[in-house]
C-alpha positions in Angstrom: -11.4 -19.8 5.4 -13.7 -17.2 6.6 -12.2 -13.3 6.7 -13.8 -12.9 10.4 -11.1 -15.6 11.1 -8.0 -12.6 10.7 -9.4 -10.5 13.2 -7.7 -8.5 16.4 -8.7 -5.9 18.7 -6.7 -2.8 17.9 -7.2 0.0 20.1 -7.8 3.4 18.5 -4.8 5.3 20.3 -2.3 2.8 18.7 -3.6 3.7 15.1 -1.0 6.3 14.4 -2.9 9.5 13.5 0.5 11.7 12.3 3.8 10.8 10.5 6.7 10.4 13.4 8.4 13.9 13.5 11.3 12.4 11.8 11.3 9.6 9.1 12.8 6.7 9.9 13.0 7.1 14.1 9.7 4.3 13.9 10.2 1.0 15.8 10.4 -2.8 13.8 9.8 -5.9 15.4 11.8 -8.6 14.2 9.6 -12.0 13.6 10.4 -15.1 12.6 8.4 -16.7 10.7 9.9 -20.3 11.1 10.1 -20.2 14.8 7.9 -17.4 16.2 10.5 -15.8 17.5 10.1 -12.1 18.6 12.9 -8.9 18.6 12.2 -5.5 19.1 14.5 -3.0 17.9 14.4 0.1 15.7 13.8 0.8 12.0 17.3 2.8 11.6 18.5 -0.7 12.6 17.2 -2.6 9.5 21.0 -3.0 8.4 21.6 -5.4 10.9 19.0 -7.7 10.0 19.9 -7.5 6.1 23.2 -9.4 4.8 25.5 -8.8 2.3 24.0 -10.0 -1.2 20.1 -9.4 -0.1 18.4 -8.3 -2.7 15.9 -5.6 -1.9 12.7 -5.0 -4.1 11.2 -1.4 -3.1 8.4 -0.1 -5.1 8.8 3.6 -6.7 5.2 4.4 -7.5 4.4 8.4 -6.7 1.1 8.8 -5.0 -1.4 11.1 -6.8 -2.8 14.2 -5.1 -6.2 12.0 -6.4 -8.6 13.7 -3.4 -10.8 16.5 -4.8 -13.1 18.4 -3.0 -15.9 19.3 -5.2 -19.2 21.6 -5.5 -22.6 20.4 -7.2 -24.6 23.5 -8.7 -27.1 24.1 -5.7 -23.9 24.4 -3.4 -23.8 21.1 -1.8 -19.9 19.7 -1.1 -18.9 16.1 -2.3 -15.5 14.7 -2.2 -13.9 12.5 -4.8 -11.1 10.2 -4.6 -9.9 9.5 -8.4 -8.8 5.8 -8.9 -6.4 4.3 -11.1 -7.4 4.4 -14.8 -6.4 0.9 -16.6 -6.2 1.5 -20.7 -9.4 2.3 -22.2 -11.8 1.4 -19.4 -13.9 4.5 -17.8 -12.6 6.4 -15.0 -14.2 5.9 -12.1 -13.9 7.9 -8.7 -14.9 7.1 -4.9 -17.2 9.4 -3.8 -18.2 10.6 -0.3 -22.3 12.2 -0.2 -25.0 11.6 -2.4 -24.3 11.4 -6.1 -26.6 10.2 -8.9 -26.2 9.7 -12.8 -26.1 12.9 -14.5 -24.8 14.9 -11.8 -22.4 17.7 -12.3 -19.3 18.4 -10.3 -17.2 21.9 -10.5 -13.5 22.3 -8.6 -11.8 25.3 -9.8 -14.2 25.7 -12.9 -13.4 22.2 -14.0 -16.6 20.1 -14.2 -16.5 16.4 -14.1 -20.1 14.6 -14.8 -21.0 11.4 -13.0 -21.7 9.3 -16.0 -23.1 6.0 -13.9 -23.2 4.8 -10.5 -22.3 1.6 -10.1 -22.9 1.0 -6.1 -20.7 0.7 -3.3 -19.6 4.8 -3.1 -17.9 4.3 -6.9 -19.0 6.2 -9.9 -18.0 6.6 -13.6 -17.2 10.0 -14.6 -16.1 11.5 -17.3 -14.5 15.3 -18.1 -13.1 17.6 -20.4 -9.8 17.4 -19.1 -8.2 14.1 -18.4 -9.0 13.9 -14.4 -5.0 13.0 -13.6 -4.4 16.6 -14.7 -7.2 18.0 -12.8 -5.7 16.2 -9.7 -2.7 17.4 -10.3 -4.0 21.1 -9.8 -6.7 20.6 -7.9 -6.2 17.5 -5.7 -4.7 16.9 -2.2 -3.3 13.8 -0.4 -5.7 10.6 -0.4 -5.0 10.0 3.6 -6.9 6.9 4.7 -10.3 7.6 5.7 -9.4 5.5 9.4 -6.9 9.1 10.2 -10.2 11.0 10.3 -8.6 14.1 9.1 -7.5 16.4 6.4 -4.2 16.4 4.5 -1.8 19.0 5.6 1.4 20.4 3.6 3.4 17.8 6.0 1.8 15.2 4.4 2.5 15.7 1.2 6.0 15.2 1.5 5.3 12.4 4.2 2.7 10.3 2.6 5.2 9.5 -0.4 8.7 7.8 -0.2 11.7 9.4 -0.5 12.1 7.8 -4.0 8.9 8.0 -5.2 9.1 8.5 -9.3 6.6 6.8 -11.2 2.8 8.7 -10.5 0.0 6.5 -10.4 -1.2 5.4 -7.1 -3.9 6.1 -5.1 -2.3 5.3 -2.0 1.2 4.8 -0.4 3.3 1.5 -0.3 3.8 2.3 3.3 6.0 0.4 4.4 8.4 2.2 2.5 7.4 5.7 4.3 9.7 4.7 7.1 12.8 4.2 5.0 15.3 7.0 4.9 18.1 8.1 2.2 20.6 7.6 4.7 19.6 4.4 5.5 19.6 3.2 2.2 23.4 4.3 1.5 24.3 2.0 4.8 22.7 -0.9 3.3 24.5 -0.9 0.1 27.3 -0.1 2.0 27.2 -3.2 3.7 26.6 -5.0 0.0 22.7 -5.3 0.1 21.4 -4.9 -3.6 18.8 -2.1 -3.9 16.5 -2.8 -7.0 13.0 -1.1 -7.6 9.6 -2.4 -9.2 6.7 -0.3 -9.9 2.9 -1.0 -8.9 0.4 1.4 -8.9 -1.6 0.9 -5.4 -5.4 1.0 -6.4 -9.3 0.1 -5.6 -8.3 -2.9 -3.9 -6.5 -0.5 -1.5 -9.7 1.2 -0.2 -12.4 -1.3 -0.2 -13.4 -3.6 2.5 -13.7 -6.9 1.9 -17.9 -8.2 1.3 -17.5 -12.0 1.5 -17.7 -14.2 4.2 -15.0 -17.0 2.9 -11.9 -15.7 1.9 -11.6 -17.8 -1.7 -15.0 -15.7 -2.9 -12.9 -12.6 -2.4 -11.4 -10.9 -6.0 -8.5 -8.5 -6.0 -9.2 -5.5 -8.2 -6.1 -5.3 -10.5 -3.3 -3.0 -10.3 -0.6 -2.2 -13.2 3.3 -3.1 -12.6 6.0 -3.4 -14.1 9.7 -5.0 -13.1 12.7 -3.5 -14.8 15.3 -5.5 -16.4 17.7 -5.1 -14.1 15.5 -5.9 -11.1 14.7 -9.0 -13.1 18.5 -10.0 -13.3 19.3 -9.1 -9.8 16.5 -11.8 -9.0 17.6 -14.3 -11.4 21.2 -14.0 -9.7 20.6 -13.5 -6.2 22.8 -15.3 -3.9 21.3 -14.2 -0.6 17.5 -13.4 0.1 14.7 -11.2 -2.0 13.6 -8.5 0.2 10.3 -7.3 -0.2 9.9 -3.6 1.0 6.0 -3.9 1.4 2.9 -6.3 0.5 2.8 -4.3 -3.2 6.4 -5.8 -3.8 5.6 -9.1 -2.7 2.1 -9.3 -4.6 4.1 -7.8 -7.9 7.3 -10.8 -7.2 5.0 -13.7 -6.8 2.8 -12.7 -9.7 6.0 -13.1 -11.7 7.1 -16.1 -10.4 3.9 -17.8 -11.7 3.2 -16.3 -14.7 6.4 -14.6 -16.1 4.9 -11.5 -17.0 6.6 -8.3 -16.2 4.5 -5.5 -17.0 0.4 -5.8 -16.9 -2.4 -6.1 -14.7 -1.6 -7.7 -11.6 -4.7 -9.4 -9.4 -3.4 -12.1 -7.1 -4.5 -12.8 -4.2 -2.6 -14.0 -1.4 -4.2 -15.7 2.1 -2.8 -18.9 4.2 -2.1 -21.7 2.1 -0.1 -19.2 -0.5 3.6 -20.9 -1.7 5.9 -18.3 -2.0 8.1 -19.1 -4.8 10.5 -15.9 -4.6 9.8 -13.4 -1.5 12.4 -15.0 1.2 11.6 -11.9 3.6 9.2 -9.4 4.1 9.2 -5.6 5.5 6.0 -4.8 6.4 3.4 -2.1 8.3 0.9 -3.2 10.9 -2.4 -3.9 8.9 -6.3 -3.5 9.7 -8.2 -6.3 11.1 -10.1 -8.2 8.3 -7.5 -6.9 5.2 -6.3 -8.7 2.4 -2.9 -7.3 3.4 -3.1 -8.7 7.0 -4.1 -12.0 5.0 -0.6 -11.7 2.8 1.3 -11.1 6.0 0.0 -14.3 7.3 0.6 -16.3 4.0 4.1 -15.5 5.0 4.3 -15.7 8.9 1.3 -18.0 9.7 -1.5 -16.7 11.2 -0.3 -18.2 14.5 3.0 -16.2 14.5 2.0 -13.2 13.1 -1.2 -12.8 15.7 1.3 -13.5 18.8 3.7 -10.9 17.3 0.4 -8.0 16.7 -0.3 -8.8 20.3 3.4 -8.6 21.4 3.4 -4.8 19.4 -0.1 -3.6 21.2 1.3 -4.6 24.5 4.3 -3.1 24.3 2.8 0.2 22.3 4.1 0.2 19.1 2.2 2.5 16.2 -0.6 0.4 13.7 -1.2 1.1 10.3 0.0 3.7 7.4 2.1 6.2 9.9 3.2 3.6 12.4 5.9 1.2 13.2 6.9 -1.5 10.9 7.3 -5.2 11.0 10.5 -7.6 9.2 9.0 -11.1 8.8 12.5 -13.2 7.8 
């Protein structure tokens, strides 16, 4: 199975460069993963497609302001994105521009020392003050690079879910960006059970796949936790388990295979994978040849998903992080 098998033509004008003026006004394509049937709707109508007793699970991670604009001693500017840190491992960053071992970067009088260049735009760094403290003081929102713009004050609010709680993600769980409190309340009134997990979106979100064969790709680990009340809802569910986003789907399927409720999750889901827990998936439109596109393909089948993507492009849906969404059920 080749990475190039999961390619499609994404016109630049179909990439949403900014969030919609009002959260939740985006479109929703509903895909029947058994038949391939497609329905066009709106995200605000999601409650029409979920049933009483369904368990809808959300990711309550909070995005760090992990993008830092730094200066070298000679005045040259460098950009860093602080990556998630696991336990006692070294602190890593992605960087833009040339850096060398021993370089000292300054941001608001804080010094960050480049300890080791690892390749592929990744470096290990150290600082007197923990980098997560520096990002809180000096950082900005780490918008995806394909947006080709700097973050605005609006992005600080909109590149974050309305329920974001546990700080630690290097990127947003984007399928959740369209969800509103009003819609959540309507779902609760209908009898949909709302529960949460935490998965801090990490390094793997930023890095392209560098192998030709899908099976050769290794996912970077991301920290997760499933609370007891969420476990109870999963074990006692009467209807479907609905994952809001690929981060939730990975967390639930990792638990289904290992029984672990907290720790490091490095599960890689691609076609041929057998889902044990997730019955329906709400997700955004993903970039060509990406791991998240492969996860959605594993759930819906690539044939059905590719047809849905072609339909969405023809119907002028908006793609990627700030774009429209899809319910696969």
